Every structure is written in C-alpha cells, then in structure tokens.
N, C-alpha and C positions, 0 to 999 in steps of 0.2 A: 686369462689362464684358467679360470674356473671351468670353462667348457672343455679344455684339454684334460683337466682333472676328472671331470665327470665321465668323459669318454674313456679314460684310462680305467676307471673303476668298472664301467660297463664291459670293457674288453676283458678285464680280469674275471668278472662274473661269468662271462661266456667261456673262458678257459676252464674255470672251475666246473661248469656243467659238462663240457666236453671231456674233461678228465674223469669225472665221476661216472660217465657213460663208458669209460674205457677206450675212448677214441684217440687219446694222445699219450703215446709212450713218453717216458721221461726225456729222451733225447729231443723229440719234437717239441715238447713243452719248453725245454730249456731254450731252444731257438726262438720260439714265440715270445717267451718272457724277455729274452735279451733284446729282441726287436721292439717290444713295447717300451722298455726302459730307454733304449736309444732314441726312439721316435719322440718320446715325451721330453727327453733332455734336449733334443734338437729343436723342438717347438718352443720350449719354455726357458731353456738355459739352466734348469734346475733338475735335481733328481726328484723322483716321485716322493710323496710324503711317507711317513713311517707306516701308516696303515696300509698303503698300497704295497710297500716293500714287504711287510709282514705277510700279507695275503699271497704275494708272489713267492716268498720263501716257503710258505705252507704248500704251495703247488709243487715246488721243487721236491719237497719231502713227502709228497702225498702218500706214497707207498708205505713209508716208515710210520707216518702218523695214523694210517688206517689199518695197519697190520695188527691183528689181535694177538699174535704170539709174543 
C-alpha cells in the first residue's frame, strides 16, 4: 500500500503545480480529485490518509485560500 500512497502524494503535488500555473479550473480539479480518491480506494480498500485529504481540500478551495481580499 505504501507505493499507492506515494503515488497519490506525487499526483497531488502535480495537481498543485498545475493549479498554481492556472491550468486547472475548479471544475476540472474537482473531477481529477474525485478520480484520485476513487482510484486510491479501489486499489487499497481505504480512504486516503488525513494529510492527503487535507492537501486535496486545499486544492478544492485554492481560490479562496489564495485570494488577498
């Protein structure tokens, strides 16, 4: 399972980079995040760990978290 966990975190890091470059609008991110979670669960039978879920939720809220207003 460690390999799946490592891959998940690498995929999240890539999503973060793509998001910061403005390449992933929220709707697209949501779909990719959902796919990551479903794939991980399908392979491991478990939900991602809390750290992964927090990183993913930060991606969902990216605009709110980075807005200076």
